All heavy atoms as a GROMACS GRO file, in nm:
protein
  618
    1PHE      N    1  18.003   7.156   8.608
    1PHE     CA    2  17.922   7.237   8.695
    1PHE      C    3  17.961   7.213   8.839
    1PHE      O    4  18.023   7.113   8.872
    1PHE     CB    5  17.773   7.208   8.674
    1PHE     CG    6  17.728   7.074   8.721
    1PHE    CD1    7  17.686   7.055   8.851
    1PHE    CD2    8  17.725   6.965   8.636
    1PHE    CE1    9  17.645   6.932   8.896
    1PHE    CE2   10  17.684   6.841   8.679
    1PHE     CZ   11  17.643   6.824   8.810
    2VAL      N   12  17.924   7.304   8.922
    2VAL     CA   13  17.946   7.294   9.065
    2VAL      C   14  17.809   7.301   9.131
    2VAL      O   15  17.725   7.381   9.094
    2VAL     CB   16  18.035   7.410   9.116
    2VAL    CG1   17  18.049   7.405   9.266
    2VAL    CG2   18  18.172   7.406   9.049
    3ALA      N   19  17.789   7.216   9.230
    3ALA     CA   20  17.662   7.214   9.302
    3ALA      C   21  17.687   7.246   9.449
    3ALA      O   22  17.783   7.198   9.507
    3ALA     CB   23  17.596   7.078   9.287
    4LYS      N   24  17.597   7.324   9.508
    4LYS     CA   25  17.614   7.365   9.647
    4LYS      C   26  17.574   7.259   9.747
    4LYS      O   27  17.610   7.266   9.864
    4LYS     CB   28  17.538   7.494   9.674
    4LYS     CG   29  17.388   7.479   9.665
    4LYS     CD   30  17.316   7.609   9.694
    4LYS     CE   31  17.165   7.586   9.684
    4LYS     NZ   32  17.092   7.702   9.730
    5ASP      N   33  17.496   7.160   9.703
    5ASP     CA   34  17.457   7.050   9.792
    5ASP      C   35  17.421   6.927   9.709
    5ASP      O   36  17.419   6.932   9.586
    5ASP     CB   37  17.342   7.091   9.885
    5ASP     CG   38  17.212   7.123   9.812
    5ASP    OD1   39  17.172   7.047   9.721
    5ASP    OD2   40  17.148   7.223   9.849
    6GLY      N   41  17.395   6.818   9.778
    6GLY     CA   42  17.367   6.692   9.710
    6GLY      C   43  17.240   6.693   9.626
    6GLY      O   44  17.234   6.629   9.521
    7PHE      N   45  17.138   6.765   9.670
    7PHE     CA   46  17.014   6.770   9.593
    7PHE      C   47  17.032   6.845   9.461
    7PHE      O   48  16.979   6.805   9.358
    7PHE     CB   49  16.900   6.830   9.676
    7PHE     CG   50  16.857   6.740   9.788
    7PHE    CD1   51  16.880   6.777   9.920
    7PHE    CD2   52  16.795   6.619   9.764
    7PHE    CE1   53  16.842   6.695  10.025
    7PHE    CE2   54  16.756   6.535   9.867
    7PHE     CZ   55  16.781   6.573   9.999
    8VAL      N   56  17.108   6.954   9.465
    8VAL     CA   57  17.139   7.029   9.342
    8VAL      C   58  17.224   6.941   9.250
    8VAL      O   59  17.200   6.936   9.128
    8VAL     CB   60  17.210   7.162   9.373
    8VAL    CG1   61  17.257   7.230   9.245
    8VAL    CG2   62  17.118   7.255   9.452
    9ALA      N   63  17.320   6.870   9.306
    9ALA     CA   64  17.404   6.780   9.226
    9ALA      C   65  17.318   6.674   9.159
    9ALA      O   66  17.335   6.647   9.039
    9ALA     CB   67  17.510   6.714   9.314
   10LEU      N   68  17.228   6.615   9.231
   10LEU     CA   69  17.139   6.512   9.176
   10LEU      C   70  17.058   6.567   9.059
   10LEU      O   71  17.050   6.503   8.952
   10LEU     CB   72  17.047   6.463   9.287
   10LEU     CG   73  16.959   6.344   9.259
   10LEU    CD1   74  17.041   6.221   9.225
   10LEU    CD2   75  16.870   6.315   9.380
   11LYS      N   76  17.001   6.684   9.075
   11LYS     CA   77  16.922   6.746   8.968
   11LYS      C   78  17.008   6.773   8.844
   11LYS      O   79  16.969   6.744   8.732
   11LYS     CB   80  16.859   6.875   9.018
   11LYS     CG   81  16.771   6.943   8.918
   11LYS     CD   82  16.707   7.068   8.977
   11LYS     CE   83  16.626   7.139   8.871
   11LYS     NZ   84  16.573   7.265   8.918
   12LYS      N   85  17.129   6.829   8.864
   12LYS     CA   86  17.218   6.860   8.753
   12LYS      C   87  17.264   6.734   8.680
   12LYS      O   88  17.272   6.731   8.558
   12LYS     CB   89  17.339   6.940   8.800
   12LYS     CG   90  17.309   7.081   8.834
   12LYS     CD   91  17.279   7.158   8.708
   12LYS     CE   92  17.272   7.306   8.736
   12LYS     NZ   93  17.250   7.382   8.614
   13ILE      N   94  17.296   6.630   8.756
   13ILE     CA   95  17.340   6.504   8.695
   13ILE      C   96  17.229   6.447   8.609
   13ILE      O   97  17.253   6.400   8.498
   13ILE     CB   98  17.384   6.403   8.803
   13ILE    CG1   99  17.513   6.451   8.870
   13ILE    CG2  100  17.405   6.265   8.742
   13ILE    CD1  101  17.548   6.376   8.997
   14GLU      N  102  17.106   6.452   8.657
   14GLU     CA  103  16.992   6.402   8.580
   14GLU      C  104  16.971   6.484   8.453
   14GLU      O  105  16.936   6.430   8.349
   14GLU     CB  106  16.867   6.400   8.666
   14GLU     CG  107  16.873   6.293   8.774
   14GLU     CD  108  16.757   6.298   8.870
   14GLU    OE1  109  16.680   6.398   8.870
   14GLU    OE2  110  16.743   6.203   8.949
   15GLU      N  111  16.991   6.617   8.460
   15GLU     CA  112  16.973   6.704   8.344
   15GLU      C  113  17.084   6.686   8.240
   15GLU      O  114  17.058   6.679   8.121
   15GLU     CB  115  16.972   6.851   8.387
   15GLU     CG  116  16.849   6.894   8.462
   15GLU     CD  117  16.861   7.036   8.516
   15GLU    OE1  118  16.963   7.103   8.491
   15GLU    OE2  119  16.768   7.080   8.586
   16ILE      N  120  17.208   6.684   8.286
   16ILE     CA  121  17.323   6.686   8.196
   16ILE      C  122  17.365   6.547   8.150
   16ILE      O  123  17.415   6.531   8.039
   16ILE     CB  124  17.442   6.758   8.265
   16ILE    CG1  125  17.403   6.903   8.292
   16ILE    CG2  126  17.568   6.750   8.182
   16ILE    CD1  127  17.501   6.978   8.379
   17ASN      N  128  17.346   6.445   8.235
   17ASN     CA  129  17.387   6.308   8.207
   17ASN      C  130  17.536   6.300   8.170
   17ASN      O  131  17.572   6.256   8.061
   17ASN     CB  132  17.300   6.247   8.097
   17ASN     CG  133  17.313   6.097   8.093
   17ASN    OD1  134  17.340   6.033   8.194
   17ASN    ND2  135  17.296   6.040   7.975
   18PRO      N  136  17.625   6.339   8.262
   18PRO     CA  137  17.769   6.337   8.233
   18PRO      C  138  17.823   6.194   8.231
   18PRO      O  139  17.758   6.100   8.278
   18PRO     CB  140  17.828   6.414   8.350
   18PRO     CG  141  17.733   6.387   8.462
   18PRO     CD  142  17.597   6.382   8.398
   19ASP      N  143  17.943   6.177   8.176
   19ASP     CA  144  18.009   6.047   8.177
   19ASP      C  145  18.074   6.018   8.311
   19ASP      O  146  18.084   5.903   8.353
   19ASP     CB  147  18.116   6.041   8.068
   19ASP     CG  148  18.056   6.047   7.929
   19ASP    OD1  149  17.949   5.988   7.909
   19ASP    OD2  150  18.117   6.110   7.841
   20ILE      N  151  18.123   6.124   8.376
   20ILE     CA  152  18.194   6.109   8.502
   20ILE      C  153  18.160   6.224   8.596
   20ILE      O  154  18.136   6.337   8.550
   20ILE     CB  155  18.346   6.100   8.479
   20ILE    CG1  156  18.420   6.058   8.606
   20ILE    CG2  157  18.401   6.228   8.421
   20ILE    CD1  158  18.562   6.014   8.582
   21VAL      N  159  18.157   6.195   8.726
   21VAL     CA  160  18.124   6.296   8.826
   21VAL      C  161  18.227   6.288   8.939
   21VAL      O  162  18.253   6.180   8.992
   21VAL     CB  163  17.982   6.272   8.885
   21VAL    CG1  164  17.953   6.371   8.997
   21VAL    CG2  165  17.878   6.282   8.776
   22LEU      N  166  18.284   6.402   8.972
   22LEU     CA  167  18.372   6.415   9.088
   22LEU      C  168  18.285   6.467   9.202
   22LEU      O  169  18.224   6.574   9.190
   22LEU     CB  170  18.486   6.512   9.058
   22LEU     CG  171  18.585   6.538   9.170
   22LEU    CD1  172  18.656   6.408   9.210
   22LEU    CD2  173  18.687   6.642   9.126
   23LEU      N  174  18.275   6.391   9.309
   23LEU     CA  175  18.173   6.416   9.410
   23LEU      C  176  18.235   6.415   9.549
   23LEU      O  177  18.311   6.325   9.584
   23LEU     CB  178  18.071   6.302   9.398
   23LEU     CG  179  17.940   6.308   9.470
   23LEU    CD1  180  17.856   6.425   9.420
   23LEU    CD2  181  17.864   6.178   9.447
   24ASP      N  182  18.202   6.516   9.629
   24ASP     CA  183  18.244   6.517   9.769
   24ASP      C  184  18.155   6.420   9.846
   24ASP      O  185  18.037   6.405   9.816
   24ASP     CB  186  18.232   6.658   9.826
   24ASP     CG  187  18.302   6.674   9.959
   24ASP    OD1  188  18.366   6.578  10.007
   24ASP    OD2  189  18.294   6.783  10.017
   25LEU      N  190  18.212   6.355   9.944
   25LEU     CA  191  18.135   6.258  10.021
   25LEU      C  192  18.037   6.326  10.115
   25LEU      O  193  17.920   6.290  10.122
   25LEU     CB  194  18.229   6.167  10.100
   25LEU     CG  195  18.163   6.057  10.182
   25LEU    CD1  196  18.077   5.967  10.094
   25LEU    CD2  197  18.268   5.976  10.253
   26PHE      N  198  18.083   6.427  10.187
   26PHE     CA  199  17.998   6.493  10.286
   26PHE      C  200  17.953   6.629  10.233
   26PHE      O  201  18.030   6.724  10.230
   26PHE     CB  202  18.072   6.508  10.418
   26PHE     CG  203  18.108   6.376  10.479
   26PHE    CD1  204  18.239   6.331  10.479
   26PHE    CD2  205  18.010   6.294  10.532
   26PHE    CE1  206  18.272   6.208  10.534
   26PHE    CE2  207  18.042   6.171  10.587
   26PHE     CZ  208  18.173   6.128  10.588
   27MET      N  209  17.828   6.635  10.188
   27MET     CA  210  17.769   6.758  10.136
   27MET      C  211  17.643   6.789  10.215
   27MET      O  212  17.582   6.698  10.271
   27MET     CB  213  17.732   6.741   9.988
   27MET     CG  214  17.848   6.711   9.897
   27MET     SD  215  17.794   6.694   9.726
   27MET     CE  216  17.702   6.540   9.732
   28PRO      N  217  17.601   6.915  10.217
   28PRO     CA  218  17.473   6.948  10.281
   28PRO      C  219  17.358   6.878  10.208
   28PRO      O  220  17.366   6.849  10.089
   28PRO     CB  221  17.462   7.100  10.264
   28PRO     CG  222  17.600   7.148  10.233
   28PRO     CD  223  17.671   7.033  10.167
   29GLY      N  224  17.252   6.853  10.281
   29GLY     CA  225  17.135   6.790  10.221
   29GLY      C  226  17.156   6.642  10.200
   29GLY      O  227  17.149   6.564  10.292
   30LEU      N  228  17.186   6.604  10.079
   30LEU     CA  229  17.207   6.464  10.040
   30LEU      C  230  17.356   6.440  10.026
   30LEU      O  231  17.425   6.511   9.953
   30LEU     CB  232  17.135   6.439   9.907
   30LEU     CG  233  17.132   6.296   9.854
   30LEU    CD1  234  17.056   6.205   9.950
   30LEU    CD2  235  17.067   6.293   9.717
   31ASP      N  236  17.409   6.339  10.095
   31ASP     CA  237  17.553   6.313  10.087
   31ASP      C  238  17.590   6.241   9.957
   31ASP      O  239  17.504   6.204   9.877
   31ASP     CB  240  17.602   6.235  10.210
   31ASP     CG  241  17.551   6.091  10.216
   31ASP    OD1  242  17.488   6.043  10.120
   31ASP    OD2  243  17.576   6.026  10.318
   32GLY      N  244  17.720   6.225   9.936
   32GLY     CA  245  17.768   6.165   9.812
   32GLY      C  246  17.716   6.025   9.788
   32GLY      O  247  17.681   5.989   9.675
   33ILE      N  248  17.709   5.944   9.892
   33ILE     CA  249  17.658   5.807   9.877
   33ILE      C  250  17.511   5.810   9.835
   33ILE      O  251  17.469   5.733   9.749
   33ILE     CB  252  17.679   5.727  10.006
   33ILE    CG1  253  17.829   5.700  10.025
   33ILE    CG2  254  17.601   5.596  10.003
   33ILE    CD1  255  17.866   5.634  10.156
   34GLY      N  256  17.434   5.901   9.891
   34GLY     CA  257  17.294   5.915   9.853
   34GLY      C  258  17.278   5.956   9.707
   34GLY      O  259  17.190   5.904   9.636
   35VAL      N  260  17.363   6.047   9.662
   35VAL     CA  261  17.360   6.089   9.521
   35VAL      C  262  17.391   5.970   9.431
   35VAL      O  263  17.320   5.943   9.333
   35VAL     CB  264  17.459   6.205   9.494
   35VAL    CG1  265  17.471   6.233   9.346
   35VAL    CG2  266  17.417   6.330   9.569
   36ILE      N  267  17.496   5.897   9.463
   36ILE     CA  268  17.536   5.783   9.380
   36ILE      C  269  17.424   5.679   9.374
   36ILE      O  270  17.387   5.632   9.265
   36ILE     CB  271  17.665   5.718   9.433
   36ILE    CG1  272  17.782   5.814   9.416
   36ILE    CG2  273  17.694   5.586   9.360
   36ILE    CD1  274  17.908   5.771   9.488
   37LYS      N  275  17.371   5.642   9.488
   37LYS     CA  276  17.266   5.540   9.490
   37LYS      C  277  17.144   5.583   9.410
   37LYS      O  278  17.083   5.503   9.339
   37LYS     CB  279  17.227   5.508   9.634
   37LYS     CG  280  17.331   5.425   9.706
   37LYS     CD  281  17.286   5.394   9.847
   37LYS     CE  282  17.386   5.304   9.918
   37LYS     NZ  283  17.344   5.275  10.056
   38SER      N  284  17.107   5.711   9.419
   38SER     CA  285  16.992   5.762   9.343
   38SER      C  286  17.016   5.755   9.193
   38SER      O  287  16.928   5.716   9.116
   38SER     CB  288  16.962   5.906   9.383
   38SER     OG  289  16.920   5.912   9.516
   39ILE      N  290  17.136   5.793   9.150
   39ILE     CA  291  17.167   5.796   9.008
   39ILE      C  292  17.190   5.656   8.952
   39ILE      O  293  17.146   5.624   8.842
   39ILE     CB  294  17.291   5.886   8.981
   39ILE    CG1  295  17.259   6.032   9.013
   39ILE    CG2  296  17.341   5.870   8.838
   39ILE    CD1  297  17.153   6.095   8.923
   40LYS      N  298  17.259   5.571   9.026
   40LYS     CA  299  17.294   5.438   8.977
   40LYS      C  300  17.171   5.351   8.950
   40LYS      O  301  17.177   5.258   8.871
   40LYS     CB  302  17.388   5.366   9.074
   40LYS     CG  303  17.530   5.416   9.070
   40LYS     CD  304  17.597   5.374   8.941
   40LYS     CE  305  17.744   5.403   8.942
   40LYS     NZ  306  17.813   5.351   8.825
   41ARG      N  307  17.058   5.381   9.013
   41ARG     CA  308  16.935   5.305   8.986
   41ARG      C  309  16.894   5.318   8.840
   41ARG      O  310  16.845   5.224   8.780
   41ARG     CB  311  16.822   5.354   9.074
   41ARG     CG  312  16.833   5.315   9.216
   41ARG     CD  313  16.709   5.355   9.294
   41ARG     NE  314  16.747   5.372   9.433
   41ARG     CZ  315  16.723   5.478   9.506
   41ARG    NH1  316  16.656   5.579   9.456
   41ARG    NH2  317  16.761   5.484   9.631
   42GLU      N  318  16.915   5.436   8.782
   42GLU     CA  319  16.870   5.463   8.646
   42GLU      C  320  16.983   5.468   8.544
   42GLU      O  321  16.967   5.428   8.431
   42GLU     CB  322  16.795   5.597   8.642
   42GLU     CG  323  16.673   5.604   8.731
   42GLU     CD  324  16.563   5.511   8.683
   42GLU    OE1  325  16.545   5.499   8.561
   42GLU    OE2  326  16.497   5.450   8.770
   43LYS      N  327  17.097   5.524   8.583
   43LYS     CA  328  17.206   5.551   8.490
   43LYS      C  329  17.334   5.482   8.538
   43LYS      O  330  17.424   5.544   8.591
   43LYS     CB  331  17.227   5.702   8.476
   43LYS     CG  332  17.103   5.773   8.428
   43LYS     CD  333  17.123   5.922   8.422
   43LYS     CE  334  16.994   5.986   8.376
   43LYS     NZ  335  17.004   6.128   8.357
   44LYS      N  336  17.340   5.354   8.517
   44LYS     CA  337  17.450   5.275   8.568
   44LYS      C  338  17.583   5.305   8.501
   44LYS      O  339  17.688   5.274   8.553
   44LYS     CB  340  17.417   5.127   8.554
   44LYS     CG  341  17.296   5.085   8.635
   44LYS     CD  342  17.271   4.938   8.627
   44LYS     CE  343  17.144   4.895   8.692
   44LYS     NZ  344  17.123   4.934   8.827
   45GLU      N  345  17.579   5.369   8.384
   45GLU     CA  346  17.702   5.394   8.309
   45GLU      C  347  17.783   5.513   8.361
   45GLU      O  348  17.900   5.528   8.328
   45GLU     CB  349  17.672   5.414   8.160
   45GLU     CG  350  17.597   5.542   8.126
   45GLU     CD  351  17.447   5.541   8.153
   45GLU    OE1  352  17.393   5.436   8.191
   45GLU    OE2  353  17.385   5.646   8.135
   46ILE      N  354  17.724   5.600   8.440
   46ILE     CA  355  17.797   5.715   8.493
   46ILE      C  356  17.900   5.668   8.595
   46ILE      O  357  17.869   5.588   8.683
   46ILE     CB  358  17.701   5.818   8.557
   46ILE    CG1  359  17.608   5.877   8.452
   46ILE    CG2  360  17.779   5.929   8.627
   46ILE    CD1  361  17.505   5.973   8.507
   47GLN      N  362  18.022   5.717   8.582
   47GLN     CA  363  18.130   5.684   8.675
   47GLN      C  364  18.142   5.794   8.780
   47GLN      O  365  18.134   5.912   8.748
   47GLN     CB  366  18.262   5.672   8.599
   47GLN     CG  367  18.261   5.566   8.492
   47GLN     CD  368  18.240   5.427   8.548
   47GLN    OE1  369  18.314   5.384   8.636
   47GLN    NE2  370  18.138   5.359   8.501
   48PHE      N  371  18.162   5.754   8.905
   48PHE     CA  372  18.176   5.848   9.015
   48PHE      C  373  18.313   5.833   9.080
   48PHE      O  374  18.356   5.722   9.109
   48PHE     CB  375  18.069   5.823   9.122
   48PHE     CG  376  17.932   5.862   9.079
   48PHE    CD1  377  17.848   5.770   9.018
   48PHE    CD2  378  17.885   5.990   9.100
   48PHE    CE1  379  17.720   5.806   8.978
   48PHE    CE2  380  17.757   6.027   9.060
   48PHE     CZ  381  17.675   5.934   8.999
   49ILE      N  382  18.378   5.946   9.101
   49ILE     CA  383  18.499   5.953   9.182
   49ILE      C  384  18.460   6.033   9.306
   49ILE      O  385  18.416   6.147   9.295
   49ILE     CB  386  18.614   6.022   9.108
   49ILE    CG1  387  18.650   5.944   8.983
   49ILE    CG2  388  18.735   6.038   9.201
   49ILE    CD1  389  18.751   6.013   8.894
   50VAL      N  390  18.472   5.971   9.421
   50VAL     CA  391  18.432   6.034   9.546
   50VAL      C  392  18.557   6.078   9.621
   50VAL      O  393  18.656   6.006   9.627
   50VAL     CB  394  18.350   5.936   9.632
   50VAL    CG1  395  18.318   5.997   9.767
   50VAL    CG2  396  18.222   5.898   9.560
   51MET      N  397  18.551   6.199   9.678
   51MET     CA  398  18.665   6.249   9.755
   51MET      C  399  18.618   6.293   9.892
   51MET      O  400  18.504   6.334   9.910
   51MET     CB  401  18.731   6.365   9.681
   51MET     CG  402  18.641   6.480   9.655
   51MET     SD  403  18.726   6.604   9.557
   51MET     CE  404  18.598   6.727   9.553
   52SER      N  405  18.712   6.279   9.988
   52SER     CA  406  18.681   6.322  10.123
   52SER      C  407  18.811   6.334  10.202
   52SER      O  408  18.906   6.260  10.178
   52SER     CB  409  18.590   6.222  10.193
   52SER     OG  410  18.564   6.263  10.326
   53ALA      N  411  18.813   6.426  10.296
   53ALA     CA  412  18.927   6.439  10.387
   53ALA      C  413  18.915   6.337  10.500
   53ALA      O  414  19.011   6.314  10.572
   53ALA     CB  415  18.933   6.580  10.444
   54PHE      N  416  18.800   6.275  10.513
   54PHE     CA  417  18.776   6.176  10.618
   54PHE      C  418  18.777   6.038  10.556
   54PHE      O  419  18.716   6.015  10.451
   54PHE     CB  420  18.643   6.202  10.687
   54PHE     CG  421  18.634   6.340  10.743
   54PHE    CD1  422  18.567   6.439  10.674
   54PHE    CD2  423  18.695   6.370  10.864
   54PHE    CE1  424  18.560   6.567  10.724
   54PHE    CE2  425  18.688   6.499  10.915
   54PHE     CZ  426  18.621   6.598  10.845
   55SER      N  427  18.845   5.944  10.619
   55SER     CA  428  18.855   5.811  10.562
   55SER      C  429  18.869   5.706  10.671
   55SER      O  430  18.925   5.730  10.777
   55SER     CB  431  18.974   5.805  10.468
   55SER     OG  432  18.987   5.675  10.416
   56SER      N  433  18.818   5.591  10.640
   56SER     CA  434  18.838   5.470  10.719
   56SER      C  435  18.812   5.354  10.624
   56SER      O  436  18.745   5.371  10.522
   56SER     CB  437  18.742   5.465  10.838
   56SER     OG  438  18.611   5.435  10.794
   57PRO      N  439  18.864   5.237  10.654
   57PRO     CA  440  18.837   5.123  10.566
   57PRO      C  441  18.688   5.096  10.549
   57PRO      O  442  18.641   5.063  10.440
   57PRO     CB  443  18.908   5.008  10.636
   57PRO     CG  444  19.018   5.072  10.715
   57PRO     CD  445  18.961   5.204  10.759
   58ILE      N  446  18.611   5.113  10.656
   58ILE     CA  447  18.466   5.090  10.647
   58ILE      C  448  18.400   5.193  10.556
   58ILE      O  449  18.317   5.159  10.472
   58ILE     CB  450  18.402   5.092  10.788
   58ILE    CG1  451  18.454   4.973  10.868
   58ILE    CG2  452  18.251   5.093  10.781
   58ILE    CD1  453  18.420   4.977  11.015
   59LEU      N  454  18.438   5.320  10.570
   59LEU     CA  455  18.383   5.426  10.486
   59LEU      C  456  18.421   5.405  10.340
   59LEU      O  457  18.336   5.417  10.250
   59LEU     CB  458  18.431   5.562  10.535
   59LEU     CG  459  18.375   5.684  10.463
   59LEU    CD1  460  18.223   5.688  10.471
   59LEU    CD2  461  18.435   5.811  10.522
   60GLU      N  462  18.545   5.373  10.314
   60GLU     CA  463  18.590   5.349  10.177
   60GLU      C  464  18.512   5.233  10.115
   60GLU      O  465  18.469   5.240  10.000
   60GLU     CB  466  18.739   5.319  10.174
   60GLU     CG  467  18.823   5.442  10.205
   60GLU     CD  468  18.972   5.413  10.205
   60GLU    OE1  469  19.017   5.328  10.125
   60GLU    OE2  470  19.043   5.476  10.285
   61ARG      N  471  18.490   5.128  10.190
   61ARG     CA  472  18.414   5.013  10.140
   61ARG      C  473  18.270   5.053  10.108
   61ARG      O  474  18.215   5.015  10.006
   61ARG     CB  475  18.418   4.902  10.245
   61ARG     CG  476  18.337   4.780  10.211
   61ARG     CD  477  18.355   4.674  10.321
   61ARG     NE  478  18.249   4.578  10.326
   61ARG     CZ  479  18.236   4.474  10.247
   61ARG    NH1  480  18.324   4.453  10.152
   61ARG    NH2  481  18.135   4.390  10.261
   62GLU      N  482  18.209   5.132  10.196
   62GLU     CA  483  18.071   5.176  10.174
   62GLU      C  484  18.060   5.259  10.046
   62GLU      O  485  17.965   5.245   9.969
   62GLU     CB  486  18.024   5.257  10.294
   62GLU     CG  487  17.878   5.297  10.286
   62GLU     CD  488  17.829   5.373  10.407
   62GLU    OE1  489  17.907   5.393  10.503
   62GLU    OE2  490  17.713   5.415  10.404
   63VAL      N  491  18.159   5.346  10.022
   63VAL     CA  492  18.160   5.430   9.902
   63VAL      C  493  18.167   5.343   9.777
   63VAL      O  494  18.090   5.360   9.682
   63VAL     CB  495  18.277   5.531   9.907
   63VAL    CG1  496  18.298   5.597   9.772
   63VAL    CG2  497  18.251   5.636  10.014
   64ILE      N  498  18.258   5.247   9.776
   64ILE     CA  499  18.274   5.161   9.659
   64ILE      C  500  18.151   5.073   9.639
   64ILE      O  501  18.104   5.056   9.526
   64ILE     CB  502  18.403   5.076   9.670
   64ILE    CG1  503  18.526   5.167   9.673
   64ILE    CG2  504  18.411   4.974   9.558
   64ILE    CD1  505  18.545   5.256   9.552
   65LEU      N  506  18.097   5.020   9.746
   65LEU     CA  507  17.977   4.936   9.734
   65LEU      C  508  17.854   5.016   9.688
   65LEU      O  509  17.762   4.959   9.631
   65LEU     CB  510  17.947   4.866   9.866
   65LEU     CG  511  18.044   4.754   9.904
   65LEU    CD1  512  18.010   4.697  10.042
   65LEU    CD2  513  18.045   4.643   9.800
   66SER      N  514  17.855   5.146   9.711
   66SER     CA  515  17.743   5.230   9.666
   66SER      C  516  17.744   5.248   9.514
   66SER      O  517  17.643   5.286   9.456
   66SER     CB  518  17.745   5.366   9.735
   66SER     OG  519  17.849   5.448   9.683
   67GLY      N  520  17.860   5.222   9.452
   67GLY     CA  521  17.868   5.234   9.307
   67GLY      C  522  17.977   5.326   9.257
   67GLY      O  523  17.989   5.346   9.136
   68ALA      N  524  18.056   5.383   9.346
   68ALA     CA  525  18.166   5.470   9.303
   68ALA      C  526  18.278   5.387   9.241
   68ALA      O  527  18.300   5.273   9.280
   68ALA     CB  528  18.220   5.549   9.422
   69SER      N  529  18.347   5.447   9.147
   69SER     CA  530  18.461   5.379   9.084
   69SER      C  531  18.588   5.396   9.167
   69SER      O  532  18.671   5.305   9.172
   69SER     CB  533  18.486   5.437   8.944
   69SER     OG  534  18.373   5.416   8.863
   70TYR      N  535  18.603   5.513   9.229
   70TYR     CA  536  18.724   5.543   9.306
   70TYR      C  537  18.689   5.625   9.429
   70TYR      O  538  18.593   5.702   9.428
   70TYR     CB  539  18.825   5.623   9.223
   70TYR     CG  540  18.874   5.551   9.102
   70TYR    CD1  541  18.818   5.575   8.978
   70TYR    CD2  542  18.977   5.457   9.111
   70TYR    CE1  543  18.862   5.508   8.865
   70TYR    CE2  544  19.021   5.389   8.999
   70TYR     CZ  545  18.963   5.414   8.876
   70TYR     OH  546  19.006   5.347   8.767
   71PHE      N  547  18.772   5.612   9.531
   71PHE     CA  548  18.762   5.694   9.651
   71PHE      C  549  18.898   5.761   9.670
   71PHE      O  550  19.000   5.694   9.680
   71PHE     CB  551  18.729   5.608   9.773
   71PHE     CG  552  18.712   5.687   9.899
   71PHE    CD1  553  18.592   5.751   9.927
   71PHE    CD2  554  18.815   5.698   9.990
   71PHE    CE1  555  18.577   5.824  10.044
   71PHE    CE2  556  18.801   5.770  10.108
   71PHE     CZ  557  18.681   5.834  10.134
   72VAL      N  558  18.900   5.894   9.672
   72VAL     CA  559  19.024   5.971   9.684
   72VAL      C  560  19.021   6.045   9.817
   72VAL      O  561  18.926   6.115   9.848
   72VAL     CB  562  19.037   6.072   9.569
   72VAL    CG1  563  19.164   6.154   9.584
   72VAL    CG2  564  19.034   6.001   9.435
   73ILE      N  565  19.128   6.028   9.894
   73ILE     CA  566  19.140   6.098  10.021
   73ILE      C  567  19.204   6.234   9.996
   73ILE      O  568  19.309   6.242   9.934
   73ILE     CB  569  19.223   6.016  10.122
   73ILE    CG1  570  19.159   5.880  10.143
   73ILE    CG2  571  19.237   6.091  10.253
   73ILE    CD1  572  19.248   5.781  10.214
   74THR      N  573  19.139   6.341  10.042
   74THR     CA  574  19.193   6.476  10.025
   74THR      C  575  19.236   6.528  10.161
   74THR      O  576  19.188   6.479  10.263
   74THR     CB  577  19.088   6.570   9.965
   74THR    OG1  578  18.976   6.573  10.051
   74THR    CG2  579  19.046   6.527   9.827
   75PRO      N  580  19.321   6.625  10.174
   75PRO     CA  581  19.385   6.693  10.062
   75PRO      C  582  19.490   6.603   9.998
   75PRO      O  583  19.553   6.521  10.065
   75PRO     CB  584  19.449   6.815  10.125
   75PRO     CG  585  19.471   6.778  10.268
   75PRO     CD  586  19.362   6.679  10.303
   76TYR      N  587  19.504   6.619   9.869
   76TYR     CA  588  19.596   6.539   9.792
   76TYR      C  589  19.725   6.619   9.772
   76TYR      O  590  19.721   6.730   9.722
   76TYR     CB  591  19.536   6.504   9.656
   76TYR     CG  592  19.629   6.422   9.570
   76TYR    CD1  593  19.648   6.289   9.595
   76TYR    CD2  594  19.699   6.482   9.466
   76TYR    CE1  595  19.734   6.214   9.516
   76TYR    CE2  596  19.784   6.408   9.388
   76TYR     CZ  597  19.801   6.273   9.414
   76TYR     OH  598  19.887   6.200   9.337
   77TYR      N  599  19.834   6.564   9.814
   77TYR     CA  600  19.963   6.629   9.798
   77TYR      C  601  20.045   6.552   9.697
   77TYR      O  602  20.051   6.431   9.700
   77TYR     CB  603  20.039   6.634   9.932
   77TYR     CG  604  19.967   6.715  10.036
   77TYR    CD1  605  19.895   6.655  10.136
   77TYR    CD2  606  19.968   6.853  10.028
   77TYR    CE1  607  19.828   6.730  10.230
   77TYR    CE2  608  19.900   6.930  10.122
   77TYR     CZ  609  19.831   6.866  10.222
   77TYR     OH  610  19.764   6.941  10.315
   78ASN      N  611  20.109   6.625   9.609
   78ASN     CA  612  20.189   6.563   9.504
   78ASN      C  613  20.334   6.555   9.543
   78ASN      O  614  20.391   6.632   9.607
   78ASN     CB  615  20.175   6.645   9.375
   78ASN     CG  616  20.203   6.562   9.254
   78ASN    OD1  617  20.241   6.448   9.265
   78ASN    ND2  618  20.184   6.624   9.141
   0.00000   0.00000   0.00000
């Protein structure tokens, strides 16, 4: 599924209970870190891959400490 903002993503994740979620870091409403922290309280088994075009060592650390498995810097070029 695709969600237009963090609150919609949170609701869908709670409904569907996926194994893995690909999540943008900066979304309208609730950001990616907020979504992860909300979900990880109840459903620790869900894996999150967070992506963002913005990065810094501090931001990457915050994402991982929030409970994400991976942080991917976009755009990704092969």
